[in-house]
N, C-alpha and C positions, 0 to 999 in steps of 0.2 A: 365199643367205638371198634371194633375190625372194619367198616363201609368208610373207604377210603372219601377227606372232605378234604372241599378245597377253600381255608374261614381265613378269617379277618382276628385279631385279638387284642380287647381293649384290655387298657390296666386302670385303676385310679391311682392319680396322681397329682394331688393341688398341691402340692406346696413347690410346683413348677415351678414358678419366679423367684424362689428365695433362694433353691437351687439351681438358675442361672447366675446370678448373683452373685455366690458364693465359688464357680466354676470348677470345683474340687469334684472328685467320683465319688468322697464321702462323705460328703456336707449331708446332716440331720438336722431338723430343726425343733423346733423346745417342743416340749410331753404335749402341749394339746392339740399341737399341729399333729403330731404323731397320734393322737389321740384321734382327734377328727376323722386321717387319713385311714386309720386301721377299721373305727367302725363305718365310717361310711364307702368301704373299698369298690360294692358290689354293683353299686349306683350306676354304676354303667351297662348294666344288661339293661337298663331302660331302652338304648340307644344300639345295642346286637342285632343282627339278624339272625334267627333262627339257629345258623351254623355255626356262628361265630364264634369266639371263645371268649370267657372270661377270666384274668387271672388274679388268682388274690392270695392271703398267706395258707400256709397251709394248716392251722390252726382255724381257716375260715373254712376250708372247704363244706366239713360236713354241716357247718351251721345254715351258710349260705344254701346248700341243696335240699337240707329239712324244710326252708321256710320256702322258694321258690315254687314246691315240688306243684304240680299241676299248672306252673304257669307260666313257665319257662322251660327246656330242654338243659334241666339240670348234669347229666352228664359231659353236659357243653361247659363248667363251673370248676377249674383246678388250677393245680398251682402251679409255679412254674417249675416245680422238675417233674412232677408228671407229663405234663405238656409236649416239655423237654422231650425224655422217652419216651411218644410215645410219634413224636415227631421224626423222630432219630427211629422208628421201629418201621417206620413205611405208616403210620394209622392212619395218620394226617398228614394232607398239606397247606403251607400256612402262605395265604398272599401276603400280607400287612401287618402292621405291628399298627395298633388304631388309643392311642394313651392318653388321659384324657390333658396332660398337656408334653411338654420336651423338654429335656436339660440332659446335662454330661452326667446326670446321676442317674439317671434311668438309662439312658444308652448302658452304662458298664452294669446293670441290673441284669436286663435283658442281654448282657451280650453271646450265652451260651444258646440264647435262642434261634441268635441272627439266623447263621449257617442254614434254619431251616426255614425262610421267608421265601418270598420270591426275590429272581434277579432283580425284577422292576423298583421292590423296594431297596434291596441293599445295597442298587449303585445308584438310589433318588436322590434328593436334597432330604431327606428326614431320616436315610438309611444310618447318616454317623451324627455323629452332633462337629460343627463347627467353632472356634471363638467367633468367629465377623458374626455370629448370629445375634450376640450378648444385645446390641445399639437395640433391636425391633423390642427387646421387651421390655423397654426401661418407661416411664412415662415422659421421659423428652419424648422420646416417636409421638405420645398420644400427642403431646403440643405442635411437633410439627405436622397431624394430620388436619389438627383444628387449624390450625395456623393456613393450613391451603387451604382448606374449605367454606373461611372466611372472607377469604382472599377471592376465590376464583368463585361461590354460591351465598354470595349476600344477601343476608337475609334480618328485614326490619325486627324479628322477633329473635334471636339467635344474643349469645354473651356479648357484653360489649367491649372494646381489644380490650379498657384499661385492669378490667375484672381479671386477664388469661392470666393464667398462674404462674409463676418465679425461680427461678433457680435459682437456689443458693447455697452457697457454696461455705458459708458462714451462721454460725449461731446471730453473728450482729445482724448481717444482713435480715436471716425471719423474724429478729423484734422490729425493725426498722417496720417490714410492715405489717410486723403485728402494731403497731402503732399508730399506721395510717390507715388500715381497715375497722380498728378494734378488734374485731372478732377473723380465725382465719381457721385453716386446716392445712395441716403438715403431714405432708406424705413421703416415705420412702423413693426412692425411683421403680426398687425393685420390690413386688409385695403384690397381696392377693386377697378376694374376698374379706376386703373394709378391714388387716390387717396392713399396718405398719404406716395407721393414721391415728396423728390426735388430733383432736378440736381442742381453738385453747382463746380463748376473750384477753384482751388485755388486762384485764384484776383478780386473770386466775394463773396467769404466767407463774411457774414456782421454780426450784431448784432440778424437777425433775424431769423436765420441759426441755434444760439448757443442758445436761447429762444425755438423755435420751434421743436430743438431737443432732448432738457434737457426737456418739457412736454415731447412730445413720452416714455422717459424713465423712466419720474415719473410713466405715466400715465401705460404704457406697459413691464416695465421692459427693454429693452434693444431698439436700431438704430440695421436691418439690413444696411449695407454698403457695394457696391463695386464698379471698377473702369468703368466707362462712357465707356460704346461698340460705337465704328462706325457701330449700326445696317442699317440694313438691307433691313428688314421683318422679322416679327413675324408669331408667327407660335401658333397654339392651341390644342393638341391632345382632339380628345371628348371624354370620359367612359362616356360608363352607369353601374351601380349597382343595378338590377333586385331585384324584392318582395326576390328571394332564396338565393343572397349574389353574385350572379355571375359576376363576373367585365367582360363588353364585351367590342371593341375599336371599334368605331361607321369609325372614317375619321379624317382625317386634312384638319383646317381650316386657313386661311392665314387674318390677321385683318391689323388697321393701324394706329399705334399712334403721340400723335406730338412729340415735343421733350423734354418735361417736362413728356412724360412717357404717355398722356389723349386717350383714347379711341376714334376712329375717324371711324370707322368701320368697315366692315369686306369686302373682296373680296367675290366674287363669283365665281362655276364654276372652279375655275383651279385644281381640283382634278381630271375634267372629263378632262383636256385639257392635256396631260401628256409635251409636244411640250413646251406649254406655262409654262408650272411648269416648269420646268427644268433651262427654262429660265432665271423668273421669282423669285425665289428661290434660286435656285444654287443646289437643291437634289430634287435626285427621287423620286417617290412613294414611289420602293421599300425600296429605303434607310430611308425616314420617314418613313416608315410601319417598318421597323427594329427596329427602336428606341421603337417606341409608342408600340410595343407589348412586348419589354425589362423591359420597366414601370411598364405596364401592371402587368408583376410577380413580379416587388417591391411592386404595391401595393399592390399586394393580401399577401404577405412577410408580409408585413408593416402591416396587418389587417385593410385596410378601409372599408373592405365588411364588420369588424362585427360590424359597429357604422355607417355606412352609404347606403340610398337607395338614387336612382335618378343621374340624370345628373353630373359631373364631369371633370373638362378641366386643360389639364395642359402646361402654355407657354413657350412655346420657343422663340430663338430667331434666328435668322440668322445673324450673323455681320463680316463682314474685318477688320482682322490682318493688324498688319505693313507693314505686305506686300502685301499686299491686296488680299489674299488669304481667300475666303468662311470659317469661321466657325458654328459650329453651339451649342449654348450655348442649352443645350436638356433641361433643369430643370430654369426655374427659377421662377415660380409662380405654386402650386395645387390648384387652385382652387373648393374648394368640393361643388357645385351648377352648375346652368345652369347659360350659357352667352350667351355673345353674337353670342357666332362662336355656339350655339344648335341652336341657333334662322337660324341661317346664311344655317345648312343643312335644317331645313322645309325649308323654303324659295327655295333653289335650286331643291326641291323635286316638291314640290309646284306648282312654278313657268317657271323654266328653261328646256329645252330642248336643250335636243345635248350637243352639244360643245359649248352652250352660257356659258357668260360673263355677271359679271355685281358689285353689290354695294349696298351694307346693308352699312347706315348712320343710324349714333344719329344726329341731330342736336342742337347745342346751343349754341344763339348768346346773350349775354343779350340786345344789339342794336333793335333786330328784334323777333319778335313772331314767333313763327311754323308756326300760318296759311299765315303768309305774305310767310315767305318760300313755302308754299305749293304752295301758289297761283301764286309766282313766276316762282316754280321750271315744273307744270303741264305742262304747253306748251310743255317741253322737252317731244318728244320719249321715249319710255320705261318708265318715272317715276311714280310712284307708292308713297302712304303716305302708312306704315303702321298700325299708333294707332289711332285713338281718337284726334280732336283738338277744339278747340272754339279760343275765340279773347287772353288767355289768357294763351293756356298753351305756354312754355318756352321748352322745352322738347319733342322732335319725331322722334321715327325711323324713315326713311324714303329706298326707293328703287329703284338703277335705271336699268335697263336690258341692257346689250351693241349694237348696231345694228347689225346684222352678216354680 
């Protein structure tokens, strides 16, 4: 640590949307999300350059260093107190914070370190949190981008206007749409990674749904409701906003969710295998790129680069309509943060060769720790765990590369 370096600081903050919705500096997510954030806190290590730093909890430093020994420069894994002390003593020179996502809570947590970042970061759009940023994190913003896209870039294979999400301010409005569409997806305006979502059909509506929906409306002001579609493949268009505000389209990533919308994992290598992509997804790389680049123009038009820096992902869905024709729901979510797809791209670059394919997953099983899962799976050829673990670890990231 004696040599002076100029580096960025990475930190995992997966509950950023919930923290934005809450709006206070003291927000705490529920215990499961806290466990998710704790167990996977080293995941941004795959996004870093060699001289960058990863912030982890003090009691996670030794575990992470031991796990990544020989894979990454482990002296770059530090607690907030350690890196603040080193910066104060002039041992490191810091450029910018690169969090998984931004929120008022995060800005409060890293306050002791802010003085040591570069003036460009401190005086830039992400150097402080402003309440005016909040609406961009809502699903209402994604709906606005979707409507812009349908108006400016109409395609016959896009979702039809009568299937677009509806903002509901009462539970009665939700139930009216339920009777109309028979099966719906109800989403909190602010949530992430498949959380804050309920899938319900007309014959499954229970008092729980009324209570859950009423609670979301009370806290967040409304619910987003849309028809439940026959989903075939989840897509994320990946972008990055540089420090000078330029938005760049990176690539498409493809991921898997369960019936309730919970994230399971990302497919690896599909974009490098055009035949498999067309067969699996139903659209060509050229078609997806045209959609993604049009979305980029709309993000610019909406001014996202005036307040955001770093990665962002736009989720889309390939589904079959009633005639079994594949269609594209091109903007389901706008995630103003890093995503698992961001990590998947980094893994493809680091581990996959040529036309190799694979899968990156997030393990969670209330009946089985991540350590038990890894010990069972590690005998499989091509399997690799990606995040540190001990016997108490519940969530963990892993990768399986297919045999060619």
